BAFI-3210 file (N, C-alpha, C; in Angstrom, 3 decimals, decimal comma, padded with zeros to 6 digits):
// residues 207
n [1|2|3|4|5|6|7|8|9|10|11|12|13|14|15|16|17|18|19|20|21|22|23|24|25|26|27|28|29|30|31|32|33|34|35|36|37|38|39|40|41|42|43|44|45|46|47|48|49|50|51|52|53|54|55|56|57|58|59|60|61|62|63|64|65|66|67|68|69|70|71|72|73|74|75|76|77|78|79|80|81|82|83|84|85|86|87|88|89|90|91|92|93|94|95|96|97|98|99|100|101|102|103|104|105|106|107|108|109|110|111|112|113|114|115|116|117|118|119|120|121|122|123|124|125|126|127|128|129|130|131|132|133|134|135|136|137|138|139|140|141|142|143|144|145|146|147|148|149|150|151|152|153|154|155|156|157|158|159|160|161|162|163|164|165|166|167|168|169|170|171|172|173|174|175|176|177|178|179|180|181|182|183|184|185|186|187|188|189|190|191|192|193|194|195|196|197|198|199|200|201|202|203|204|205|206|207]
n.u [110,576|112,975|113,610|111,568|112,155|114,577|113,736|112,059|113,867|115,410|113,492|112,865|115,366|115,548|113,475|114,423|116,728|115,610|114,443|116,640|117,469|117,681|114,820|113,715|113,291|110,397|110,229|110,376|109,118|111,454|112,831|114,157|113,135|111,403|108,705|107,738|104,554|101,894|100,219|101,878|102,576|104,205|105,007|105,647|106,674|104,524|102,501|100,642|100,849|098,219|096,374|096,234|094,398|093,873|093,077|094,025|096,748|097,244|096,712|098,794|100,978|100,357|099,513|097,850|097,413|097,724|095,521|095,383|094,571|096,496|097,187|098,544|099,618|099,674|100,027|098,631|096,034|096,471|095,719|096,906|098,381|099,966|102,593|104,267|106,315|107,537|108,501|110,299|111,802|113,891|114,538|113,836|111,505|109,961|106,830|104,810|101,698|100,215|096,890|094,422|092,109|089,396|089,333|086,972|085,839|087,851|087,610|085,093|085,683|087,460|085,726|084,426|086,359|087,938|089,918|092,422|095,756|098,603|101,553|105,204|106,260|104,555|102,291|098,863|097,425|094,783|092,717|090,847|087,336|085,805|084,049|084,863|087,446|086,850|085,805|088,019|089,324|088,920|090,203|092,632|096,195|098,433|101,008|104,125|106,046|109,082|111,073|113,892|115,412|118,075|120,645|121,144|123,960|125,706|127,003|125,573|123,052|123,587|124,359|121,991|119,922|120,958|122,312|121,405|118,915|119,255|120,967|120,381|120,711|118,920|116,739|115,833|117,551|120,821|122,598|121,506|121,128|119,201|118,183|116,975|114,862|113,294|111,988|111,204|109,547|110,628|112,153|114,991|116,203|119,209|121,330|124,112|123,885|121,267|118,202|117,633|115,370|112,944|110,869|108,101|106,187|103,269|103,728|103,906|102,056|103,637|103,785]
n.v [112,452|111,943|114,503|114,794|112,815|113,786|116,184|115,183|113,828|115,994|117,407|115,601|115,519|118,144|118,246|116,360|117,655|119,827|118,555|117,886|120,247|121,706|122,469|125,479|125,435|126,053|128,582|127,837|127,854|127,992|126,395|128,271|130,667|132,720|134,674|137,494|138,277|140,840|140,343|139,435|136,811|134,083|133,295|130,512|128,298|129,122|129,103|130,700|130,800|130,084|131,268|130,229|127,562|123,946|122,912|124,886|124,620|122,038|122,498|124,208|122,489|120,675|118,153|115,539|115,208|112,866|112,471|112,302|111,672|112,240|111,034|111,242|110,362|112,955|114,937|117,327|116,407|116,064|117,075|115,953|116,308|114,352|114,353|112,326|112,731|115,665|117,803|120,594|123,111|121,400|120,219|117,489|116,273|115,052|116,036|117,547|118,828|120,608|120,838|123,203|122,377|122,288|120,970|119,589|118,853|117,204|115,025|114,131|113,337|111,255|109,390|108,568|107,392|105,135|103,356|102,584|102,873|101,828|103,601|103,337|105,354|105,517|106,947|107,156|106,572|107,716|106,772|108,709|109,122|109,193|111,339|113,087|113,613|115,114|117,448|118,668|120,223|122,897|123,601|125,557|125,889|125,385|124,741|123,567|120,773|120,013|117,784|117,355|115,291|115,611|115,947|118,655|120,610|122,476|124,665|125,040|125,707|128,106|129,667|129,835|130,581|132,338|133,673|131,969|132,362|130,885|127,924|124,714|121,554|118,673|117,383|114,800|113,525|113,528|113,884|115,598|118,904|121,782|124,397|127,613|130,033|132,564|134,865|134,032|131,971|129,439|126,272|124,270|121,010|119,498|116,840|114,807|112,212|111,742|112,629|116,046|118,207|120,599|122,878|124,900|127,257|128,882|132,231|133,406|136,127|139,149|140,487]
n.w [049,016|050,299|051,273|053,073|055,007|055,965|057,084|059,071|060,703|061,595|063,028|065,100|066,312|067,252|069,113|070,946|071,812|073,135|075,275|076,748|077,812|080,923|082,805|084,385|087,790|089,720|092,193|095,656|099,019|101,696|104,659|106,264|105,540|107,087|107,919|109,737|110,741|110,636|112,838|114,768|114,651|112,847|109,418|107,460|104,902|103,362|105,206|107,519|110,784|112,993|111,362|108,680|107,296|107,413|104,922|103,135|103,598|102,601|099,919|099,334|099,604|097,685|098,283|100,154|103,622|106,406|108,978|112,574|116,045|118,929|122,113|125,396|128,643|131,003|129,149|126,817|124,565|121,034|117,674|114,687|111,456|109,151|106,812|104,734|102,875|101,766|099,202|098,661|096,894|096,260|098,641|100,614|102,994|106,033|107,402|109,889|110,814|113,409|114,359|115,264|117,529|119,755|123,153|123,882|121,417|120,475|122,218|121,410|118,808|119,334|120,427|118,173|116,698|114,416|114,998|117,457|118,406|120,269|120,612|120,293|121,887|123,974|123,619|122,505|119,389|117,474|114,850|112,694|111,893|108,613|108,375|110,433|109,559|107,312|108,420|109,480|107,633|107,894|110,184|111,869|111,429|114,023|114,686|113,314|112,490|111,151|109,435|107,910|105,337|104,992|107,289|109,423|110,385|112,975|111,805|109,440|110,443|111,808|109,648|108,134|109,921|111,743|114,875|117,839|120,491|122,792|123,897|124,942|126,672|125,747|128,093|127,889|126,205|126,229|124,179|122,419|121,313|122,027|120,188|120,476|119,041|119,910|118,889|116,426|116,868|116,778|117,294|117,281|117,060|117,475|116,651|116,332|115,412|114,761|113,017|112,113|113,776|113,247|114,793|114,495|116,167|117,592|118,644|121,888|123,188|124,229|127,474]
ca.u [110,592|114,240|113,502|110,647|112,873|115,562|112,980|111,562|115,027|115,773|112,452|113,067|116,594|115,254|112,664|115,303|117,612|114,821|114,232|117,893|117,674|117,022|113,805|113,889|112,365|109,641|110,727|109,601|109,485|112,482|112,609|114,739|112,419|110,354|108,223|106,966|103,314|101,391|099,581|102,905|102,897|105,113|104,580|106,713|106,096|103,232|101,528|100,590|100,403|097,053|095,466|096,081|093,724|094,444|092,820|094,949|098,090|097,316|096,786|100,145|101,901|099,873|099,416|096,919|098,029|096,986|095,225|095,179|094,620|097,493|097,006|099,582|099,432|100,387|100,145|097,390|095,783|096,721|095,273|098,068|098,327|101,302|102,969|105,436|107,404|107,276|109,690|110,225|113,095|114,904|114,713|112,796|111,337|108,687|106,256|103,612|100,966|099,295|095,666|093,767|090,780|089,186|089,410|085,685|085,683|088,808|086,997|084,025|086,325|088,002|084,615|084,021|087,554|087,805|090,989|093,354|096,993|099,614|102,820|106,391|106,489|103,564|101,108|097,829|097,066|093,409|092,387|089,586|086,302|085,816|083,303|085,708|088,532|086,327|085,592|089,301|089,892|088,777|090,986|093,836|097,483|099,010|102,432|104,691|107,283|109,729|112,208|114,527|116,202|119,474|120,914|121,785|124,955|125,656|127,408|124,468|121,986|124,029|124,365|120,635|119,002|121,623|122,634|120,259|118,717|119,814|121,240|120,315|120,707|117,619|116,743|115,512|118,628|121,968|123,341|120,749|121,090|117,982|118,442|115,703|114,749|111,998|111,327|110,720|108,713|111,331|113,040|115,704|116,841|120,399|121,990|125,041|123,549|119,838|117,693|117,356|113,949|112,621|109,491|107,596|105,009|102,700|104,500|103,086|102,093|104,424|102,990]
ca.v [111,530|112,134|115,750|114,551|112,056|114,688|117,099|114,437|113,586|117,269|117,733|114,715|115,957|119,396|117,908|115,681|118,672|120,622|117,742|117,868|121,542|121,665|123,494|126,266|125,025|127,125|128,884|127,199|128,364|127,220|126,397|129,453|131,854|132,929|136,059|137,962|138,846|141,965|139,919|138,979|135,414|133,899|132,543|129,705|127,354|129,709|128,845|131,727|130,081|130,671|131,816|129,294|126,331|122,686|122,804|125,774|124,031|120,932|123,080|124,748|121,362|119,823|116,803|115,328|114,648|111,823|113,062|111,421|112,265|111,613|111,294|110,677|110,754|114,147|115,890|117,646|115,678|116,875|116,606|116,149|115,884|113,876|114,267|111,449|113,281|116,955|118,277|122,017|123,674|120,351|119,643|116,524|116,203|114,682|117,242|117,352|120,024|120,551|121,546|123,760|121,800|122,398|119,711|118,886|118,250|116,094|113,890|113,632|112,637|110,001|108,447|108,089|106,897|103,790|102,487|103,206|102,088|102,257|103,886|103,046|106,453|105,444|107,690|106,436|107,215|107,415|106,995|109,437|108,727|110,001|112,574|113,988|114,053|116,151|118,701|119,255|121,091|124,287|123,825|126,331|125,273|126,061|124,412|122,764|120,036|119,781|116,881|117,154|114,071|116,032|116,367|119,967|120,769|123,781|125,703|125,272|126,394|129,486|130,372|130,048|131,158|133,316|133,275|131,546|133,018|130,024|126,520|123,874|120,122|118,028|116,562|113,405|112,973|114,399|114,102|116,537|120,307|122,485|125,791|128,325|131,348|132,975|135,864|133,346|130,841|128,281|125,463|123,301|119,931|119,063|115,651|114,352|110,868|111,644|113,639|117,367|118,509|122,021|123,073|126,274|127,332|130,197|133,054|133,920|137,604|139,714|141,271]
ca.w [050,164|050,998|052,027|054,197|056,031|056,577|057,935|060,239|061,582|062,218|064,009|066,257|066,991|067,946|070,287|071,897|072,390|074,079|076,471|077,515|078,461|082,242|083,015|085,594|088,835|090,369|093,531|096,721|100,346|102,378|106,112|106,920|105,086|108,090|107,852|110,877|110,241|111,434|114,091|115,699|114,401|111,721|108,244|106,882|103,928|102,968|106,270|108,556|111,979|113,635|110,355|107,560|107,704|106,921|103,492|102,444|103,719|101,649|098,581|099,182|099,450|096,590|098,835|101,252|104,813|107,132|110,285|113,725|117,382|119,795|123,544|126,254|130,039|131,426|128,051|126,139|123,323|119,852|116,362|113,827|110,052|108,806|105,401|104,752|102,066|101,143|098,503|098,342|096,543|096,235|099,971|100,962|104,447|106,640|107,986|110,713|111,182|114,547|114,025|116,446|117,788|121,194|123,892|123,837|120,098|120,392|122,904|120,548|117,696|119,865|120,608|116,853|116,009|113,850|115,502|118,398|118,493|121,224|119,954|121,104|122,828|125,042|123,198|121,763|118,129|117,087|113,450|112,678|110,940|107,390|108,628|111,224|108,684|106,421|109,155|109,875|106,591|108,326|111,404|111,589|111,785|115,186|114,802|112,229|112,755|109,855|109,640|106,597|105,165|105,151|108,659|109,509|111,449|113,632|110,869|108,514|111,174|112,031|108,365|107,638|110,899|112,583|116,245|118,620|121,783|123,831|123,569|126,133|126,434|125,874|129,312|127,559|125,389|126,496|122,945|121,596|121,700|121,654|119,837|120,520|118,403|120,453|118,038|115,237|117,256|116,225|118,116|116,452|117,812|116,746|117,167|115,289|114,928|114,489|112,093|112,656|113,915|113,358|115,237|114,433|117,033|117,834|119,563|122,976|123,234|125,322|128,439]
c.u [111,844|114,184|112,607|111,346|113,902|114,873|112,492|112,683|115,412|114,762|112,623|114,300|116,352|114,444|113,522|116,218|116,880|114,598|115,471|118,155|116,960|116,035|114,051|112,842|111,677|110,183|109,803|110,036|110,460|112,305|113,183|114,080|111,191|109,981|107,397|105,751|102,816|100,756|100,586|103,276|103,785|104,441|105,795|106,058|104,715|102,125|101,679|100,007|099,268|096,032|095,193|095,399|094,333|094,238|093,791|096,376|098,260|097,427|098,180|101,166|101,572|099,830|098,345|097,680|097,162|096,775|094,960|095,110|095,671|097,213|098,115|099,398|100,291|100,565|098,777|097,256|095,970|096,105|096,380|097,811|099,749|101,470|104,285|106,612|106,943|108,567|109,481|111,621|114,218|115,178|113,533|112,717|110,015|108,149|104,978|102,999|100,129|098,091|094,954|092,330|090,568|089,070|088,111|085,493|086,656|088,228|085,874|084,599|086,888|086,905|084,143|085,190|087,363|088,836|091,855|094,572|097,932|100,935|104,007|106,668|105,558|102,294|100,123|097,470|095,677|093,196|090,983|088,609|086,370|085,124|084,155|086,904|088,083|086,175|086,909|089,887|089,832|089,560|092,279|095,086|098,110|100,503|102,841|105,944|107,849|110,990|112,856|115,313|117,689|119,677|121,657|122,822|124,907|126,003|126,280|123,339|122,357|123,975|122,950|119,747|119,642|121,862|121,350|120,141|119,371|120,026|121,238|120,378|119,285|117,638|116,449|116,586|119,824|122,790|122,652|120,813|119,792|118,323|117,104|115,827|113,370|111,265|110,769|109,764|109,309|112,215|113,672|116,405|117,984|121,055|122,838|124,657|122,059|119,397|117,426|115,852|113,784|111,151|109,155|106,290|104,497|103,533|103,557|103,178|102,884|103,537|103,511]
c.v [111,741|113,391|115,592|113,835|112,926|115,651|116,431|114,204|114,866|117,672|116,907|115,137|117,228|119,145|117,267|116,682|119,511|119,868|117,724|119,180|121,532|122,809|124,209|125,883|126,235|127,338|128,275|127,772|127,427|127,338|127,602|130,755|132,062|134,404|136,392|138,722|139,980|141,567|139,378|137,521|135,307|133,129|131,818|128,633|127,817|129,420|129,921|131,059|130,833|131,214|130,841|128,027|125,116|122,527|123,671|125,233|122,891|121,445|123,633|123,639|120,502|118,357|116,758|114,719|113,549|112,301|112,002|112,273|111,507|112,024|110,594|111,225|111,961|115,193|116,153|116,818|116,610|116,222|116,950|115,623|115,566|113,799|113,489|112,007|114,548|117,412|119,727|122,550|122,659|119,720|118,722|116,389|115,560|115,923|116,903|118,712|119,747|121,421|121,983|123,233|121,834|121,021|118,908|118,177|117,092|114,851|113,285|112,837|111,289|108,954|107,854|107,488|105,455|102,816|103,279|102,292|102,694|102,411|103,554|104,113|106,387|106,205|106,766|107,251|106,751|107,763|107,584|108,894|109,640|111,345|113,568|114,488|115,211|117,487|119,401|120,196|122,559|124,608|124,558|125,596|126,071|125,789|123,532|122,069|119,608|118,951|116,590|115,852|114,372|116,533|117,709|119,962|122,200|124,910|126,046|126,051|127,854|130,297|130,735|130,812|132,227|132,793|132,998|132,341|132,210|128,622|125,740|122,407|119,581|117,148|115,097|112,740|113,915|114,689|115,107|117,939|120,934|123,949|126,517|129,718|131,896|133,958|135,252|132,204|129,521|127,602|124,407|122,292|119,369|117,883|115,081|113,003|110,679|112,772|114,957|117,596|120,010|122,145|124,566|126,329|128,758|130,945|133,613|135,433|138,086|140,578|142,703]
c.w [051,017|051,852|053,248|055,339|056,742|057,530|059,196|061,238|062,317|063,291|065,278|067,051|067,791|069,210|071,370|072,587|073,423|075,382|077,363|078,226|079,805|082,391|084,337|086,622|089,458|091,778|094,571|098,059|101,045|103,890|106,846|106,460|105,966|108,100|109,088|110,361|111,141|112,754|115,102|115,550|113,161|110,596|107,689|106,015|103,439|103,975|107,342|109,803|112,657|112,663|109,209|108,037|106,998|105,416|102,689|102,482|102,721|100,217|098,314|098,930|098,234|097,020|099,912|102,425|105,417|108,565|111,354|114,986|118,186|121,242|124,322|127,658|130,382|130,352|127,437|124,865|122,138|118,619|115,380|112,422|109,607|107,294|105,343|103,967|101,367|100,481|098,102|098,076|096,543|097,579|100,288|102,481|104,812|107,345|108,736|111,023|112,418|114,212|115,292|116,542|119,294|121,847|123,820|122,500|119,899|121,058|122,067|119,377|118,148|120,014|119,285|116,075|115,551|114,402|116,472|118,536|119,538|120,496|120,867|122,160|124,040|124,722|122,503|120,522|117,707|115,613|113,356|111,632|109,717|107,607|109,405|110,410|107,801|107,147|109,493|108,830|106,999|109,594|111,060|112,076|112,924|115,352|113,632|112,743|111,409|110,093|108,283|106,543|105,320|106,579|108,655|110,632|111,980|112,671|109,908|109,195|111,404|110,747|107,927|108,621|111,780|113,988|117,034|119,918|122,896|123,287|124,865|125,725|126,624|127,121|129,055|126,711|125,483|125,246|122,018|122,173|121,197|121,436|119,743|119,893|118,775|119,546|116,764|115,583|116,821|117,265|117,217|117,353|116,959|117,443|116,044|114,697|114,651|113,567|112,824|112,688|114,085|113,722|115,238|115,215|117,129|118,875|120,627|123,017|124,428|126,204|128,529]
res [x|x|x|x|x|x|x|x|x|x|x|x|x|x|x|x|x|x|x|x|x|x|x|x|x|x|x|x|x|x|x|x|x|x|x|x|x|x|x|x|x|x|x|x|x|x|x|x|x|x|x|x|x|x|x|x|x|x|x|x|x|x|x|x|x|x|x|x|x|x|x|x|x|x|x|x|x|x|x|x|x|x|x|x|x|x|x|x|x|x|x|x|x|x|x|x|x|x|x|x|x|x|x|x|x|x|x|x|x|x|x|x|x|x|x|x|x|x|x|x|x|x|x|x|x|x|x|x|x|x|x|x|x|x|x|x|x|x|x|x|x|x|x|x|x|x|x|x|x|x|x|x|x|x|x|x|x|x|x|x|x|x|x|x|x|x|x|x|x|x|x|x|x|x|x|x|x|x|x|x|x|x|x|x|x|x|x|x|x|x|x|x|x|x|x|x|x|x|x|x|x|x|x|x|x|x|x]
***
């Protein structure tokens, strides 16, 4: 009996010790890991802009997004999928995917929307029907907005992304600098008192 108790104690101690050993985290795509693809577009977060569809993006994130239509006077209507919290490689962020849907289909979806809300920005947000949500899984991702919880400063951006093509002041907020990386389809909004915004978009073909 005594030997059994000693063996049991040693087994429990071994299991406890194993639990204390930190497991190696699986590698995850980072926001500065941008790959130029053969078609001239970029891939980031395992999303090839213009090719990866919404279903594949959700599988990559291991999460489901919340889709809506946004309309605003003077701007094109957009279909967006919102992820409240994405954690990759220890970095937590909010993320929005723009989905490619033609204007006629957007109008059809709006007519079937279950709810419409006016946002503080002046935009209208339309909640989609279950049927329309289901059809969006095949829509390709045309843009990504990534908003990390950690605010990036200029030194961090230069270290991770290199020198920018241009830096301009945001006409809507003089305290925000807009850093543009045209060859990466990337625009970064930097503000010392607000969250950093990274936008990845389709690259226009050169003439």
